[in-house]
Every structure is written in C-alpha cells, then in structure tokens.
Biopython code that builds the backbone (N, CA, C, O; Angstrom):
import numpy as np
from Bio.PDB.StructureBuilder import StructureBuilder

atoms = [
    (1, "MET", "N", (112.472, 36.559, 152.433)),
    (1, "MET", "CA", (111.961, 36.308, 151.102)),
    (1, "MET", "C", (110.594, 35.632, 151.244)),
    (1, "MET", "O", (110.430, 34.716, 152.050)),
    (2, "THR", "N", (109.620, 36.087, 150.460)),
    (2, "THR", "CA", (108.279, 35.537, 150.595)),
    (2, "THR", "C", (108.065, 34.337, 149.673)),
    (2, "THR", "O", (108.782, 34.148, 148.691)),
    (3, "VAL", "N", (107.072, 33.545, 150.013)),
    (3, "VAL", "CA", (106.717, 32.400, 149.181)),
    (3, "VAL", "C", (106.320, 32.877, 147.792)),
    (3, "VAL", "O", (106.665, 32.238, 146.799)),
    (4, "LYS", "N", (105.607, 33.982, 147.710)),
    (4, "LYS", "CA", (105.175, 34.508, 146.417)),
    (4, "LYS", "C", (106.374, 34.867, 145.539)),
    (4, "LYS", "O", (106.390, 34.558, 144.348)),
    (5, "VAL", "N", (107.366, 35.514, 146.126)),
    (5, "VAL", "CA", (108.552, 35.917, 145.369)),
    (5, "VAL", "C", (109.338, 34.693, 144.913)),
    (5, "VAL", "O", (109.796, 34.641, 143.771)),
    (6, "MET", "N", (109.497, 33.715, 145.790)),
    (6, "MET", "CA", (110.227, 32.503, 145.415)),
    (6, "MET", "C", (109.493, 31.757, 144.306)),
    (6, "MET", "O", (110.121, 31.245, 143.379)),
    (7, "THR", "N", (108.168, 31.694, 144.397)),
    (7, "THR", "CA", (107.374, 31.037, 143.352)),
    (7, "THR", "C", (107.523, 31.784, 142.041)),
    (7, "THR", "O", (107.746, 31.175, 140.994)),
    (8, "ALA", "N", (107.399, 33.101, 142.096)),
    (8, "ALA", "CA", (107.518, 33.926, 140.884)),
    (8, "ALA", "C", (108.895, 33.781, 140.255)),
    (8, "ALA", "O", (109.039, 33.862, 139.035)),
    (9, "GLY", "N", (109.912, 33.565, 141.096)),
    (9, "GLY", "CA", (111.268, 33.390, 140.590)),
    (9, "GLY", "C", (111.543, 32.021, 140.016)),
    (9, "GLY", "O", (112.622, 31.779, 139.475)),
    (10, "GLY", "N", (110.586, 31.124, 140.123)),
    (10, "GLY", "CA", (110.721, 29.810, 139.508)),
    (10, "GLY", "C", (111.241, 28.715, 140.425)),
    (10, "GLY", "O", (111.544, 27.616, 139.959)),
    (11, "MET", "N", (111.350, 28.993, 141.719)),
    (11, "MET", "CA", (111.811, 27.947, 142.641)),
    (11, "MET", "C", (110.745, 26.860, 142.766)),
    (11, "MET", "O", (109.550, 27.157, 142.778)),
    (12, "ASP", "N", (111.175, 25.611, 142.859)),
    (12, "ASP", "CA", (110.187, 24.545, 143.024)),
    (12, "ASP", "C", (109.702, 24.507, 144.474)),
    (12, "ASP", "O", (110.352, 25.040, 145.373)),
    (13, "GLN", "N", (108.584, 23.886, 144.677)),
    (13, "GLN", "CA", (107.931, 23.908, 145.983)),
    (13, "GLN", "C", (108.745, 23.210, 147.059)),
    (13, "GLN", "O", (108.694, 23.623, 148.217)),
    (14, "GLU", "N", (109.486, 22.176, 146.723)),
    (14, "GLU", "CA", (110.345, 21.514, 147.705)),
    (14, "GLU", "C", (111.395, 22.477, 148.231)),
    (14, "GLU", "O", (111.658, 22.524, 149.432)),
    (15, "ALA", "N", (111.996, 23.250, 147.326)),
    (15, "ALA", "CA", (113.024, 24.205, 147.726)),
    (15, "ALA", "C", (112.426, 25.314, 148.590)),
    (15, "ALA", "O", (113.028, 25.725, 149.582)),
    (16, "ILE", "N", (111.259, 25.791, 148.216)),
    (16, "ILE", "CA", (110.597, 26.843, 148.995)),
    (16, "ILE", "C", (110.293, 26.342, 150.400)),
    (16, "ILE", "O", (110.554, 27.028, 151.388)),
    (17, "ALA", "N", (109.742, 25.144, 150.474)),
    (17, "ALA", "CA", (109.420, 24.554, 151.783)),
    (17, "ALA", "C", (110.676, 24.458, 152.635)),
    (17, "ALA", "O", (110.643, 24.750, 153.830)),
    (18, "SER", "N", (111.765, 24.055, 152.035)),
    (18, "SER", "CA", (113.024, 23.934, 152.759)),
    (18, "SER", "C", (113.511, 25.290, 153.270)),
    (18, "SER", "O", (113.967, 25.401, 154.408)),
    (19, "VAL", "N", (113.414, 26.302, 152.443)),
    (19, "VAL", "CA", (113.865, 27.643, 152.819)),
    (19, "VAL", "C", (113.073, 28.182, 154.011)),
    (19, "VAL", "O", (113.647, 28.769, 154.928)),
    (20, "ILE", "N", (111.748, 27.980, 153.994)),
    (20, "ILE", "CA", (110.948, 28.535, 155.095)),
    (20, "ILE", "C", (110.793, 27.574, 156.268)),
    (20, "ILE", "O", (110.188, 27.918, 157.283)),
    (21, "GLY", "N", (111.339, 26.375, 156.125)),
    (21, "GLY", "CA", (111.378, 25.441, 157.237)),
    (21, "GLY", "C", (110.100, 24.683, 157.518)),
    (21, "GLY", "O", (109.768, 24.410, 158.671)),
    (22, "VAL", "N", (109.374, 24.340, 156.441)),
    (22, "VAL", "CA", (108.155, 23.544, 156.600)),
    (22, "VAL", "C", (108.193, 22.379, 155.617)),
    (22, "VAL", "O", (109.060, 22.318, 154.746)),
    (23, "THR", "N", (107.251, 21.464, 155.765)),
    (23, "THR", "CA", (107.156, 20.370, 154.794)),
    (23, "THR", "C", (106.450, 20.871, 153.547)),
    (23, "THR", "O", (105.794, 21.912, 153.572)),
    (24, "ARG", "N", (106.583, 20.137, 152.471)),
    (24, "ARG", "CA", (105.908, 20.471, 151.206)),
    (24, "ARG", "C", (104.396, 20.498, 151.419)),
    (24, "ARG", "O", (103.702, 21.354, 150.870)),
    (25, "LYS", "N", (103.893, 19.564, 152.213)),
    (25, "LYS", "CA", (102.447, 19.496, 152.477)),
    (25, "LYS", "C", (101.980, 20.733, 153.244)),
    (25, "LYS", "O", (100.937, 21.302, 152.923)),
    (26, "THR", "N", (102.738, 21.149, 154.244)),
    (26, "THR", "CA", (102.381, 22.342, 155.024)),
    (26, "THR", "C", (102.443, 23.589, 154.146)),
    (26, "THR", "O", (101.590, 24.472, 154.242)),
    (27, "LEU", "N", (103.454, 23.650, 153.296)),
    (27, "LEU", "CA", (103.567, 24.783, 152.367)),
    (27, "LEU", "C", (102.309, 24.886, 151.517)),
    (27, "LEU", "O", (101.719, 25.960, 151.401)),
    (28, "GLY", "N", (101.902, 23.777, 150.927)),
    (28, "GLY", "CA", (100.712, 23.773, 150.077)),
    (28, "GLY", "C", (99.443, 24.134, 150.830)),
    (28, "GLY", "O", (98.555, 24.784, 150.279)),
    (29, "ARG", "N", (99.353, 23.721, 152.074)),
    (29, "ARG", "CA", (98.159, 23.988, 152.872)),
    (29, "ARG", "C", (98.058, 25.469, 153.255)),
    (29, "ARG", "O", (96.965, 26.035, 153.242)),
    (30, "HIS", "N", (99.179, 26.095, 153.594)),
    (30, "HIS", "CA", (99.148, 27.465, 154.107)),
    (30, "HIS", "C", (99.464, 28.548, 153.063)),
    (30, "HIS", "O", (99.217, 29.731, 153.299)),
    (31, "PHE", "N", (100.005, 28.143, 151.922)),
    (31, "PHE", "CA", (100.411, 29.135, 150.923)),
    (31, "PHE", "C", (99.861, 28.806, 149.540)),
    (31, "PHE", "O", (100.508, 29.099, 148.535)),
    (32, "ARG", "N", (98.688, 28.207, 149.475)),
    (32, "ARG", "CA", (98.103, 27.803, 148.196)),
    (32, "ARG", "C", (97.962, 28.982, 147.233)),
    (32, "ARG", "O", (98.309, 28.859, 146.058)),
    (33, "LYS", "N", (97.466, 30.106, 147.707)),
    (33, "LYS", "CA", (97.259, 31.271, 146.838)),
    (33, "LYS", "C", (98.591, 31.764, 146.266)),
    (33, "LYS", "O", (98.685, 32.041, 145.070)),
    (34, "GLU", "N", (99.603, 31.874, 147.096)),
    (34, "GLU", "CA", (100.912, 32.345, 146.643)),
    (34, "GLU", "C", (101.525, 31.396, 145.620)),
    (34, "GLU", "O", (102.128, 31.827, 144.637)),
    (35, "LEU", "N", (101.363, 30.096, 145.866)),
    (35, "LEU", "CA", (101.900, 29.097, 144.950)),
    (35, "LEU", "C", (101.161, 29.100, 143.619)),
    (35, "LEU", "O", (101.760, 28.874, 142.567)),
    (36, "THR", "N", (99.864, 29.356, 143.670)),
    (36, "THR", "CA", (99.047, 29.333, 142.458)),
    (36, "THR", "C", (99.211, 30.597, 141.622)),
    (36, "THR", "O", (99.289, 30.524, 140.395)),
    (37, "TYR", "N", (99.264, 31.750, 142.274)),
    (37, "TYR", "CA", (99.226, 33.019, 141.543)),
    (37, "TYR", "C", (100.528, 33.820, 141.550)),
    (37, "TYR", "O", (100.593, 34.874, 140.918)),
    (38, "GLY", "N", (101.559, 33.353, 142.243)),
    (38, "GLY", "CA", (102.804, 34.109, 142.354)),
    (38, "GLY", "C", (103.431, 34.447, 141.013)),
    (38, "GLY", "O", (103.787, 35.600, 140.772)),
    (39, "ALA", "N", (103.572, 33.467, 140.142)),
    (39, "ALA", "CA", (104.200, 33.694, 138.840)),
    (39, "ALA", "C", (103.337, 34.602, 137.966)),
    (39, "ALA", "O", (103.861, 35.485, 137.288)),
    (40, "ALA", "N", (102.024, 34.394, 137.976)),
    (40, "ALA", "CA", (101.132, 35.227, 137.164)),
    (40, "ALA", "C", (101.171, 36.681, 137.624)),
    (40, "ALA", "O", (101.143, 37.599, 136.805)),
    (41, "GLU", "N", (101.237, 36.884, 138.925)),
    (41, "GLU", "CA", (101.309, 38.243, 139.453)),
    (41, "GLU", "C", (102.604, 38.926, 139.011)),
    (41, "GLU", "O", (102.592, 40.089, 138.606)),
    (42, "LEU", "N", (103.712, 38.201, 139.092)),
    (42, "LEU", "CA", (104.980, 38.757, 138.627)),
    (42, "LEU", "C", (104.902, 39.108, 137.148)),
    (42, "LEU", "O", (105.324, 40.192, 136.745)),
    (43, "ASN", "N", (104.369, 38.204, 136.342)),
    (43, "ASN", "CA", (104.241, 38.471, 134.908)),
    (43, "ASN", "C", (103.438, 39.743, 134.659)),
    (43, "ASN", "O", (103.800, 40.557, 133.810)),
    (44, "GLY", "N", (102.357, 39.907, 135.396)),
    (44, "GLY", "CA", (101.545, 41.109, 135.249)),
    (44, "GLY", "C", (102.308, 42.373, 135.611)),
    (44, "GLY", "O", (102.184, 43.390, 134.928)),
    (45, "LEU", "N", (103.090, 42.319, 136.671)),
    (45, "LEU", "CA", (103.881, 43.483, 137.081)),
    (45, "LEU", "C", (104.961, 43.821, 136.058)),
    (45, "LEU", "O", (105.225, 44.993, 135.790)),
    (46, "VAL", "N", (105.579, 42.795, 135.492)),
    (46, "VAL", "CA", (106.606, 43.026, 134.474)),
    (46, "VAL", "C", (105.988, 43.656, 133.229)),
    (46, "VAL", "O", (106.537, 44.609, 132.675)),
    (47, "VAL", "N", (104.863, 43.131, 132.795)),
    (47, "VAL", "CA", (104.198, 43.694, 131.617)),
    (47, "VAL", "C", (103.785, 45.139, 131.891)),
    (47, "VAL", "O", (103.935, 46.001, 131.025)),
    (48, "GLN", "N", (103.271, 45.405, 133.081)),
    (48, "GLN", "CA", (102.886, 46.766, 133.440)),
    (48, "GLN", "C", (104.102, 47.702, 133.396)),
    (48, "GLN", "O", (104.008, 48.825, 132.902)),
    (49, "SER", "N", (105.221, 47.238, 133.906)),
    (49, "SER", "CA", (106.439, 48.038, 133.902)),
    (49, "SER", "C", (106.913, 48.328, 132.480)),
    (49, "SER", "O", (107.260, 49.464, 132.156)),
    (50, "ILE", "N", (106.926, 47.302, 131.635)),
    (50, "ILE", "CA", (107.332, 47.483, 130.242)),
    (50, "ILE", "C", (106.392, 48.455, 129.548)),
    (50, "ILE", "O", (106.835, 49.333, 128.808)),
    (51, "TYR", "N", (105.106, 48.300, 129.784)),
    (51, "TYR", "CA", (104.103, 49.185, 129.197)),
    (51, "TYR", "C", (104.355, 50.632, 129.605)),
    (51, "TYR", "O", (104.346, 51.527, 128.759)),
    (52, "GLN", "N", (104.577, 50.863, 130.887)),
    (52, "GLN", "CA", (104.815, 52.220, 131.375)),
    (52, "GLN", "C", (106.073, 52.820, 130.748)),
    (52, "GLN", "O", (106.066, 53.978, 130.330)),
    (53, "MET", "N", (107.148, 52.039, 130.682)),
    (53, "MET", "CA", (108.380, 52.539, 130.066)),
    (53, "MET", "C", (108.152, 52.873, 128.596)),
    (53, "MET", "O", (108.658, 53.879, 128.101)),
    (54, "ALA", "N", (107.394, 52.034, 127.902)),
    (54, "ALA", "CA", (107.157, 52.243, 126.476)),
    (54, "ALA", "C", (106.316, 53.489, 126.226)),
    (54, "ALA", "O", (106.656, 54.298, 125.363)),
    (55, "ILE", "N", (105.233, 53.655, 126.962)),
    (55, "ILE", "CA", (104.350, 54.797, 126.673)),
    (55, "ILE", "C", (104.917, 56.120, 127.160)),
    (55, "ILE", "O", (104.535, 57.175, 126.655)),
    (56, "LYS", "N", (105.819, 56.083, 128.130)),
    (56, "LYS", "CA", (106.437, 57.317, 128.610)),
    (56, "LYS", "C", (107.686, 57.666, 127.806)),
    (56, "LYS", "O", (108.324, 58.688, 128.062)),
    (57, "GLY", "N", (108.037, 56.824, 126.838)),
    (57, "GLY", "CA", (109.199, 57.079, 126.000)),
    (57, "GLY", "C", (110.522, 56.892, 126.710)),
    (57, "GLY", "O", (111.546, 57.390, 126.243)),
    (58, "LYS", "N", (110.524, 56.190, 127.821)),
    (58, "LYS", "CA", (111.752, 56.013, 128.588)),
    (58, "LYS", "C", (112.569, 54.811, 128.130)),
    (58, "LYS", "O", (113.724, 54.658, 128.526)),
    (59, "ASN", "N", (111.981, 53.966, 127.304)),
    (59, "ASN", "CA", (112.688, 52.763, 126.902)),
    (59, "ASN", "C", (112.214, 52.353, 125.510)),
    (59, "ASN", "O", (111.158, 51.739, 125.358)),
    (60, "VAL", "N", (112.999, 52.695, 124.512)),
    (60, "VAL", "CA", (112.633, 52.384, 123.138)),
    (60, "VAL", "C", (112.553, 50.879, 122.920)),
    (60, "VAL", "O", (111.691, 50.398, 122.185)),
    (61, "ALA", "N", (113.448, 50.139, 123.556)),
    (61, "ALA", "CA", (113.421, 48.673, 123.416)),
    (61, "ALA", "C", (112.101, 48.105, 123.924)),
    (61, "ALA", "O", (111.571, 47.156, 123.347)),
    (62, "ALA", "N", (111.566, 48.681, 125.001)),
    (62, "ALA", "CA", (110.278, 48.210, 125.531)),
    (62, "ALA", "C", (109.171, 48.461, 124.518)),
    (62, "ALA", "O", (108.300, 47.614, 124.321)),
    (63, "ALA", "N", (109.205, 49.612, 123.882)),
    (63, "ALA", "CA", (108.182, 49.932, 122.872)),
    (63, "ALA", "C", (108.286, 48.984, 121.678)),
    (63, "ALA", "O", (107.273, 48.510, 121.165)),
    (64, "ILE", "N", (109.502, 48.713, 121.245)),
    (64, "ILE", "CA", (109.701, 47.791, 120.123)),
    (64, "ILE", "C", (109.223, 46.391, 120.499)),
    (64, "ILE", "O", (108.549, 45.725, 119.714)),
    (65, "TRP", "N", (109.578, 45.952, 121.706)),
    (65, "TRP", "CA", (109.161, 44.626, 122.153)),
    (65, "TRP", "C", (107.634, 44.519, 122.178)),
    (65, "TRP", "O", (107.073, 43.524, 121.719)),
    (66, "LEU", "N", (106.962, 45.544, 122.714)),
    (66, "LEU", "CA", (105.498, 45.516, 122.767)),
    (66, "LEU", "C", (104.883, 45.471, 121.382)),
    (66, "LEU", "O", (103.940, 44.715, 121.152)),
    (67, "THR", "N", (105.398, 46.266, 120.452)),
    (67, "THR", "CA", (104.815, 46.264, 119.109)),
    (67, "THR", "C", (105.028, 44.930, 118.410)),
    (67, "THR", "O", (104.161, 44.470, 117.666)),
    (68, "LYS", "N", (106.172, 44.312, 118.645)),
    (68, "LYS", "CA", (106.434, 43.029, 117.984)),
    (68, "LYS", "C", (105.665, 41.882, 118.620)),
    (68, "LYS", "O", (105.158, 41.014, 117.909)),
    (69, "THR", "N", (105.567, 41.860, 119.943)),
    (69, "THR", "CA", (104.935, 40.719, 120.601)),
    (69, "THR", "C", (103.432, 40.869, 120.738)),
    (69, "THR", "O", (102.695, 39.913, 120.497)),
    (70, "ARG", "N", (102.968, 42.033, 121.114)),
    (70, "ARG", "CA", (101.546, 42.210, 121.368)),
    (70, "ARG", "C", (100.781, 42.650, 120.130)),
    (70, "ARG", "O", (99.622, 42.278, 119.953)),
    (71, "MET", "N", (101.418, 43.439, 119.272)),
    (71, "MET", "CA", (100.728, 43.978, 118.107)),
    (71, "MET", "C", (101.097, 43.239, 116.827)),
    (71, "MET", "O", (100.573, 43.538, 115.754)),
    (72, "ARG", "N", (102.008, 42.265, 116.948)),
    (72, "ARG", "CA", (102.442, 41.427, 115.822)),
    (72, "ARG", "C", (103.119, 42.237, 114.713)),
    (72, "ARG", "O", (103.073, 41.842, 113.548)),
    (73, "TRP", "N", (103.739, 43.355, 115.060)),
    (73, "TRP", "CA", (104.485, 44.129, 114.074)),
    (73, "TRP", "C", (105.749, 43.382, 113.723)),
    (73, "TRP", "O", (106.227, 42.556, 114.500)),
    (74, "SER", "N", (106.285, 43.667, 112.568)),
    (74, "SER", "CA", (107.467, 42.954, 112.112)),
    (74, "SER", "C", (108.330, 43.879, 111.274)),
    (74, "SER", "O", (107.857, 44.882, 110.740)),
    (75, "GLU", "N", (109.572, 43.534, 111.171)),
    (75, "GLU", "CA", (110.485, 44.283, 110.321)),
    (75, "GLU", "C", (110.542, 43.691, 108.918)),
    (75, "GLU", "O", (111.274, 44.191, 108.063)),
    (76, "LYS", "N", (109.791, 42.651, 108.681)),
    (76, "LYS", "CA", (109.772, 42.007, 107.378)),
    (76, "LYS", "C", (108.936, 42.834, 106.408)),
    (76, "LYS", "O", (107.960, 43.476, 106.795)),
    (77, "ILE", "N", (109.331, 42.806, 105.168)),
    (77, "ILE", "CA", (108.544, 43.430, 104.110)),
    (77, "ILE", "C", (107.953, 42.301, 103.285)),
    (77, "ILE", "O", (108.678, 41.496, 102.700)),
    (78, "GLU", "N", (106.636, 42.250, 103.245)),
    (78, "GLU", "CA", (105.980, 41.225, 102.452)),
    (78, "GLU", "C", (105.472, 41.871, 101.175)),
    (78, "GLU", "O", (104.751, 42.868, 101.205)),
    (79, "VAL", "N", (105.857, 41.291, 100.071)),
    (79, "VAL", "CA", (105.525, 41.853, 98.767)),
    (79, "VAL", "C", (104.850, 40.773, 97.936)),
    (79, "VAL", "O", (105.302, 39.630, 97.877)),
    (80, "GLU", "N", (103.765, 41.165, 97.303)),
    (80, "GLU", "CA", (103.096, 40.239, 96.394)),
    (80, "GLU", "C", (103.538, 40.544, 94.973)),
    (80, "GLU", "O", (103.621, 41.705, 94.573)),
    (81, "GLY", "N", (103.816, 39.509, 94.226)),
    (81, "GLY", "CA", (104.223, 39.694, 92.839)),
    (81, "GLY", "C", (105.714, 39.943, 92.722)),
    (81, "GLY", "O", (106.448, 39.914, 93.709)),
    (82, "ASP", "N", (106.142, 40.186, 91.496)),
    (82, "ASP", "CA", (107.558, 40.420, 91.234)),
    (82, "ASP", "C", (107.835, 41.915, 91.238)),
    (82, "ASP", "O", (107.088, 42.713, 90.670)),
    (83, "LEU", "N", (108.931, 42.268, 91.897)),
    (83, "LEU", "CA", (109.371, 43.656, 91.886)),
    (83, "LEU", "C", (110.724, 43.737, 91.216)),
    (83, "LEU", "O", (111.583, 42.872, 91.384)),
    (84, "GLY", "N", (110.888, 44.793, 90.458)),
    (84, "GLY", "CA", (112.203, 45.058, 89.907)),
    (84, "GLY", "C", (113.067, 45.703, 90.983)),
    (84, "GLY", "O", (112.566, 46.111, 92.030)),
    (85, "PHE", "N", (114.357, 45.790, 90.719)),
    (85, "PHE", "CA", (115.277, 46.348, 91.700)),
    (85, "PHE", "C", (114.885, 47.776, 92.068)),
    (85, "PHE", "O", (114.891, 48.132, 93.246)),
    (86, "GLY", "N", (114.553, 48.579, 91.100)),
    (86, "GLY", "CA", (114.176, 49.977, 91.350)),
    (86, "GLY", "C", (112.936, 50.080, 92.223)),
    (86, "GLY", "O", (112.871, 50.933, 93.108)),
    (87, "GLN", "N", (111.959, 49.227, 91.986)),
    (87, "GLN", "CA", (110.734, 49.232, 92.794)),
    (87, "GLN", "C", (111.020, 48.818, 94.231)),
    (87, "GLN", "O", (110.458, 49.382, 95.170)),
    (88, "LEU", "N", (111.889, 47.836, 94.399)),
    (88, "LEU", "CA", (112.253, 47.373, 95.728)),
    (88, "LEU", "C", (112.981, 48.476, 96.497)),
    (88, "LEU", "O", (112.689, 48.708, 97.670)),
    (89, "VAL", "N", (113.916, 49.149, 95.851)),
    (89, "VAL", "CA", (114.635, 50.253, 96.492)),
    (89, "VAL", "C", (113.666, 51.354, 96.887)),
    (89, "VAL", "O", (113.771, 51.895, 97.988)),
    (90, "ALA", "N", (112.732, 51.697, 96.021)),
    (90, "ALA", "CA", (111.747, 52.740, 96.321)),
    (90, "ALA", "C", (110.872, 52.341, 97.504)),
    (90, "ALA", "O", (110.565, 53.176, 98.355)),
    (91, "LEU", "N", (110.472, 51.089, 97.566)),
    (91, "LEU", "CA", (109.657, 50.587, 98.675)),
    (91, "LEU", "C", (110.421, 50.680, 99.985)),
    (91, "LEU", "O", (109.875, 51.121, 100.996)),
    (92, "MET", "N", (111.683, 50.267, 99.971)),
    (92, "MET", "CA", (112.499, 50.321, 101.182)),
    (92, "MET", "C", (112.750, 51.767, 101.611)),
    (92, "MET", "O", (112.738, 52.061, 102.806)),
    (93, "GLU", "N", (112.972, 52.651, 100.682)),
    (93, "GLU", "CA", (113.188, 54.060, 101.004)),
    (93, "GLU", "C", (111.924, 54.668, 101.603)),
    (93, "GLU", "O", (111.998, 55.428, 102.568)),
    (94, "ALA", "N", (110.778, 54.340, 101.043)),
    (94, "ALA", "CA", (109.513, 54.848, 101.584)),
    (94, "ALA", "C", (109.312, 54.366, 103.008)),
    (94, "ALA", "O", (108.838, 55.114, 103.863)),
    (95, "ARG", "N", (109.666, 53.141, 103.256)),
    (95, "ARG", "CA", (109.534, 52.595, 104.607)),
    (95, "ARG", "C", (110.498, 53.286, 105.566)),
    (95, "ARG", "O", (110.128, 53.580, 106.703)),
    (96, "ARG", "N", (111.731, 53.550, 105.126)),
    (96, "ARG", "CA", (112.711, 54.225, 105.964)),
    (96, "ARG", "C", (112.237, 55.633, 106.314)),
    (96, "ARG", "O", (112.315, 56.044, 107.472)),
    (97, "VAL", "N", (111.757, 56.359, 105.339)),
    (97, "VAL", "CA", (111.273, 57.720, 105.574)),
    (97, "VAL", "C", (110.094, 57.708, 106.527)),
    (97, "VAL", "O", (110.013, 58.552, 107.419)),
    (98, "LYS", "N", (109.184, 56.769, 106.355)),
    (98, "LYS", "CA", (108.026, 56.665, 107.223)),
    (98, "LYS", "C", (108.443, 56.376, 108.663)),
    (98, "LYS", "O", (107.900, 56.968, 109.597)),
    (99, "SER", "N", (109.417, 55.458, 108.850)),
    (99, "SER", "CA", (109.847, 55.102, 110.193)),
    (99, "SER", "C", (110.596, 56.230, 110.883)),
    (99, "SER", "O", (110.632, 56.290, 112.112)),
    (100, "GLU", "N", (111.195, 57.125, 110.103)),
    (100, "GLU", "CA", (111.914, 58.263, 110.671)),
    (100, "GLU", "C", (110.994, 59.448, 110.912)),
    (100, "GLU", "O", (111.434, 60.490, 111.398)),
    (101, "GLY", "N", (109.731, 59.296, 110.579)),
    (101, "GLY", "CA", (108.760, 60.371, 110.816)),
    (101, "GLY", "C", (108.725, 61.401, 109.714)),
    (101, "GLY", "O", (108.127, 62.464, 109.879)),
    (102, "GLY", "N", (109.346, 61.109, 108.605)),
    (102, "GLY", "CA", (109.331, 62.029, 107.468)),
    (102, "GLY", "C", (108.056, 61.904, 106.680)),
    (102, "GLY", "O", (107.161, 61.138, 107.038)),
    (103, "SER", "N", (107.974, 62.651, 105.618)),
    (103, "SER", "CA", (106.765, 62.592, 104.800)),
    (103, "SER", "C", (106.964, 61.825, 103.522)),
    (103, "SER", "O", (106.030, 61.691, 102.731)),
]
sb = StructureBuilder()
sb.init_structure("model")
sb.init_model(0)
sb.init_chain("A")
sb.init_seg("    ")
for serial, (resi, resn, name, xyz) in enumerate(atoms, 1):
    if name == "N":
        sb.init_residue(resn, " ", resi, " ")
    sb.init_atom(name, np.array(xyz, "f"), 0.0, 1.0, " ", f" {name:<3s}", serial, name[0])
structure = sb.get_structure()
C-alpha cells in the first residue's frame, strides 16, 4: 500500500508512518508530496470517474449527482405568487412531461 493511497483514504500520518516502518518526521521528509496531494488526487480521480459514467449514460445516479451538485439543479419547484390547485397541477404535469422527454 502506498503513502498516497493511505493519505487519500484518510489515514493519519502517525498511522501511515507506523505501517511503513518509519517515524512521523521521516515520513514527512520523504513523502511530502504524497501527504500534501494524495487526497486531492483521489478526489480528482473520483470526479473524473463519475463524469465519465454520467456522460456515457452508464450511471444515471452519477448524472443526477453531477447536475445537483455541480450545476445546482434541484427537484424543487419555485413559484412566485399564488397558484390555484389547477395551475399547480398543470405546472407539475408540464414538468413531468418535460423530464420524460415529451413535448
């Protein structure tokens, strides 16, 4: 197991040093880059993976997650003013048809 992987997995530096058999000071001296960038690199790889799954249509949940987190999309309907029941039903139906790809 590499220092980068252990860092990305959230292990603290004392534990990593213990696993590889060095002191915390030696770990910091010889693995500064891995300790500094390990988690960020993992995050980038995960985002890249989610992105690829979403754009290739292999994972609908990934696409939904990206639209909600990165594009700030929401399932909420925000309405200004007062709507009657009939208007609200029509609005919801229009949204349902749109989301299903209808006209």
